[in-house]
C-alpha positions as CSV (number, residue, x, y, z in Angstrom):
1,M,-121.4,51.4,20.5
2,I,-118.4,53.3,19.4
3,T,-115.3,51.1,19.5
4,G,-111.7,52.0,20.2
5,I,-108.5,51.1,21.9
6,Q,-107.2,51.6,25.4
7,V,-103.8,53.2,24.9
8,S,-102.4,51.6,28.0
9,S,-102.0,48.5,25.9
10,F,-98.9,50.0,24.4
11,K,-97.3,51.4,27.6
12,P,-93.7,50.4,26.9
13,M,-94.0,52.1,23.5
14,L,-95.2,55.5,24.8
15,T,-92.1,56.8,26.4
16,T,-91.1,59.6,23.9
17,E,-93.0,62.0,21.6
18,E,-92.0,60.1,18.5
19,E,-93.3,56.8,20.0
20,V,-96.6,58.3,21.0
21,R,-97.1,59.8,17.6
22,T,-96.2,56.5,15.9
23,A,-98.6,54.6,18.1
24,F,-101.5,57.0,17.3
25,F,-100.8,56.7,13.5
26,K,-100.6,52.9,13.8
27,M,-103.9,52.8,15.7
28,K,-105.5,54.9,12.9
29,E,-104.2,52.5,10.3
30,M,-106.1,49.7,12.2
31,G,-109.3,51.6,11.6
32,C,-109.4,53.0,15.2
33,D,-110.9,56.5,15.5
34,T,-111.4,56.7,19.3
35,V,-109.1,56.0,22.2
36,Q,-108.9,56.1,26.0
37,L,-105.7,57.7,27.2
38,Q,-103.5,56.1,29.9
39,W,-99.9,55.6,30.8
40,I,-98.2,57.9,28.4
41,D,-94.9,58.9,29.8
42,W,-95.0,62.1,31.9
43,S,-92.3,63.7,29.7
44,V,-94.8,63.8,26.8
45,T,-96.8,67.0,27.4
46,P,-100.6,67.3,27.1
47,E,-100.1,69.8,24.3
48,F,-98.1,67.3,22.3
49,I,-100.6,64.5,22.9
50,A,-103.5,66.6,21.8
51,L,-101.6,67.7,18.6
52,A,-100.6,64.1,17.8
53,L,-104.1,62.9,18.2
54,K,-105.4,65.6,15.9
55,D,-102.7,64.8,13.3
56,A,-103.6,61.1,13.4
57,G,-107.3,61.9,13.1
58,I,-108.2,60.2,16.4
59,S,-110.4,61.5,19.2
60,S,-110.1,60.8,22.9
61,V,-113.1,60.3,25.1
62,S,-111.4,59.7,28.4
63,T,-108.2,59.6,30.4
64,Q,-107.7,56.9,33.0
65,D,-105.3,56.2,35.9
66,F,-105.3,55.1,39.5
67,Y,-107.2,57.4,41.8
68,Q,-104.2,58.4,43.8
69,T,-102.3,59.2,40.7
70,V,-105.1,61.4,39.3
71,K,-105.4,63.1,42.7
72,E,-101.7,63.9,42.9
73,H,-101.6,65.2,39.3
74,K,-105.1,66.7,39.1
75,D,-104.1,69.7,37.0
76,Y,-102.3,67.6,34.5
77,F,-105.3,65.3,33.9
78,I,-107.8,68.2,33.7
79,R,-105.6,70.0,31.1
80,L,-105.0,66.8,29.1
81,N,-108.7,66.1,28.9
82,Q,-109.5,69.7,28.0
83,L,-106.9,69.9,25.3
84,C,-107.9,66.5,23.8
85,G,-111.6,67.2,23.9
86,S,-112.2,64.3,26.3
87,E,-115.4,64.0,28.3
88,W,-114.5,61.7,31.1
89,V,-111.8,61.6,33.8
90,C,-111.7,57.9,34.8
91,V,-110.2,56.9,38.2
92,S,-109.3,53.3,39.0
93,G,-109.7,51.5,42.3
94,I,-110.4,52.2,46.0
95,P,-107.2,53.0,47.9
96,D,-106.3,50.4,50.5
97,S,-106.7,53.0,53.3
98,N,-110.3,53.4,52.3
99,R,-111.2,49.7,52.4
100,T,-113.3,49.9,55.6
101,P,-116.9,51.0,56.0
102,E,-115.7,54.4,57.4
103,G,-113.1,54.6,54.7
104,L,-115.6,53.9,52.0
105,Q,-117.8,56.7,53.2
106,A,-114.8,59.1,53.2
107,F,-113.8,58.0,49.7
108,V,-117.3,58.8,48.4
109,K,-117.1,62.2,50.0
110,E,-113.7,62.8,48.4
111,L,-114.8,61.6,45.0
112,S,-117.9,63.8,45.2
113,E,-115.8,66.9,45.8
114,F,-113.5,65.9,42.9
115,Q,-116.5,65.4,40.7
116,K,-117.7,68.9,41.6
117,E,-114.3,70.3,40.5
118,L,-114.4,68.4,37.2
119,R,-117.9,69.7,36.5
120,E,-116.7,73.3,36.9
121,Q,-114.1,72.4,34.3
122,G,-116.6,70.9,31.9
123,L,-115.6,67.3,32.6
124,K,-117.2,64.2,34.1
125,L,-116.1,61.5,36.5
126,C,-116.2,57.8,36.0
127,F,-115.0,55.0,38.2
128,H,-113.1,51.9,37.0
129,P,-113.6,49.0,39.5
130,R,-111.0,46.2,39.7
131,H,-112.0,42.7,40.7
132,M,-111.3,43.5,44.4
133,E,-113.8,46.4,44.3
134,F,-116.6,43.8,43.8
135,R,-115.8,42.2,47.2
136,P,-117.8,43.5,50.2
137,I,-116.5,46.1,52.5
138,G,-118.3,45.5,55.7
139,Q,-121.9,44.9,54.6
140,A,-121.6,47.1,51.5
141,D,-121.0,46.2,47.8
142,P,-118.4,48.9,47.1
143,V,-119.4,49.5,43.5
144,E,-123.1,49.7,44.3
145,Y,-122.4,52.0,47.3
146,L,-120.4,54.4,45.1
147,M,-123.1,54.5,42.4
148,D,-125.8,55.0,45.0
149,H,-124.0,57.9,46.8
150,L,-122.0,59.8,44.2
151,P,-123.8,62.6,42.3
152,E,-126.1,61.3,39.6
153,E,-123.8,62.1,36.6
154,A,-121.0,59.8,37.9
155,A,-120.6,56.8,35.7
156,L,-118.7,53.4,35.5
157,C,-116.0,52.3,33.2
158,L,-116.7,48.6,33.5
159,D,-113.7,46.4,32.8
160,L,-115.2,43.0,31.9
161,Y,-112.0,41.2,32.6
162,H,-112.2,42.3,36.2
163,V,-115.9,41.5,36.5
164,N,-115.1,38.0,35.2
165,H,-112.2,37.6,37.6
166,A,-114.5,38.6,40.5
167,G,-116.5,35.5,39.7
168,L,-119.6,37.5,38.5
169,S,-121.7,37.3,35.4
170,M,-120.6,40.0,33.0
171,E,-124.1,40.1,31.5
172,K,-125.8,40.6,34.9
173,V,-123.4,43.3,36.1
174,I,-123.9,45.2,32.8
175,R,-127.7,45.0,33.2
176,K,-127.6,45.9,36.9
177,Y,-125.9,49.2,36.1
178,R,-127.9,50.0,33.0
179,G,-127.7,53.7,32.2
180,K,-124.6,54.2,34.5
181,I,-121.9,52.6,32.3
182,C,-120.2,55.1,29.9
183,M,-117.7,52.6,28.6
184,V,-116.5,49.0,28.8
185,H,-113.1,47.3,28.4
186,F,-112.8,44.0,26.6
187,K,-109.7,42.1,27.7
188,D,-109.2,38.3,27.3
189,Y,-107.0,35.6,28.8
190,R,-106.2,31.9,28.4
191,K,-105.2,29.5,31.1
192,V,-102.0,27.5,30.3
193,G,-101.3,25.2,33.1
194,D,-101.0,27.3,36.2
195,R,-100.3,30.4,34.1
196,E,-102.7,33.0,32.8
197,I,-101.7,34.7,29.6
198,L,-103.4,37.7,28.1
199,V,-104.5,37.2,24.5
200,P,-106.4,39.4,22.0
201,A,-110.1,39.8,23.0
202,G,-112.1,37.0,21.4
203,Q,-109.3,34.5,21.4
204,G,-109.3,33.4,25.0
205,D,-111.4,31.5,27.5
206,T,-114.0,34.2,27.9
207,D,-117.5,33.6,26.6
208,W,-118.4,37.0,25.3
209,K,-121.7,36.6,23.4
210,E,-124.2,37.4,26.2
211,A,-122.1,40.2,27.5
212,L,-121.9,41.8,24.1
213,R,-125.7,41.4,23.7
214,A,-126.2,43.1,27.1
215,C,-123.9,46.0,26.0
216,R,-125.9,46.5,22.9
217,E,-129.3,46.3,24.6
218,T,-128.3,48.7,27.4
219,E,-126.8,51.1,24.8
220,I,-123.4,51.5,26.3
221,P,-121.7,54.4,24.3
222,Y,-118.1,53.2,24.1
223,G,-116.2,49.9,24.1
224,F,-112.4,49.7,24.2
225,V,-110.2,46.6,23.6
226,E,-107.2,46.3,25.9
227,Q,-104.2,44.0,26.3
228,E,-101.1,45.0,28.4
229,R,-99.1,41.8,28.0
230,W,-98.5,40.0,24.7
231,E,-97.1,36.8,23.2
232,K,-96.6,38.6,19.8
233,D,-96.5,42.1,18.3
234,P,-98.7,44.3,20.5
235,F,-100.1,46.2,17.5
236,L,-101.1,43.0,15.8
237,C,-102.8,41.8,19.1
238,L,-104.8,45.0,19.3
239,K,-105.7,44.9,15.6
240,E,-107.0,41.4,16.0
241,A,-109.0,42.3,19.1
242,F,-110.4,45.5,17.6
243,D,-111.5,43.6,14.4
244,W,-113.1,40.9,16.6
245,L,-115.1,43.5,18.6
246,N,-116.4,45.2,15.5
247,E,-117.2,42.0,13.7
248,S,-119.0,40.6,16.8
249,L,-121.1,43.7,17.2
250,T,-122.0,43.6,13.5
251,D,-123.0,39.9,13.7
252,L,-125.2,40.6,16.7
253,Q,-126.9,43.5,14.8
254,K,-127.6,41.2,11.9
255,E,-128.9,38.5,14.2
256,E,-131.3,41.0,15.9
257,K,-132.6,42.1,12.5
258,Q,-133.3,38.6,11.5
259,N,-135.3,38.0,14.7
């Protein structure tokens, strides 16, 4: 698994060209070579983002945003991915207007048409389900329905935080969609009374070991750490999360060799 950082983790610090450039160089200093792009301010052009990535020595494999946002700004996302050499256009969530059996069918048809457009531009589509996307729509499991009815090359960006919050086994969901997951997100939390606070991955209430093992065994290509709210410096949070992910994967590899 190639590990990296989901850039949305630094959203408040991505409002100007200088902030974006600084963030990329700070991620590189952490040892990060690969990112997923999201929530960079619209005023920062795709041309600048691509150049800043190149200068920092970082590659992008995907963009991500809500489906409606990607739909409304389709040309922007296609250009951003092409300039940055990204492979995947990731869309998040099923719109509220499509959360009926008929709406789900219409959403699949719409996504299939969008995937065809992306294919013509040399790009691929992946879908990021949130926890509510794992709840039934009529008799259908929405994620399963999408994967069964979208063209074969469509993939999942599986956010394990959302899988966990849907009350599902992360390991079982990873294995269920073996071969269909192109990337996973690692985001962690801790319960403090009635509050939930986000913490660096590996420092919260989530038991990661079997999920990490399933990621390795199913050969998921990419894993990104993510944290959009922080109790301390965000770059330190993501550095700790990134180091944890790499160390955990290394430990698992050593364990497998011993066995």
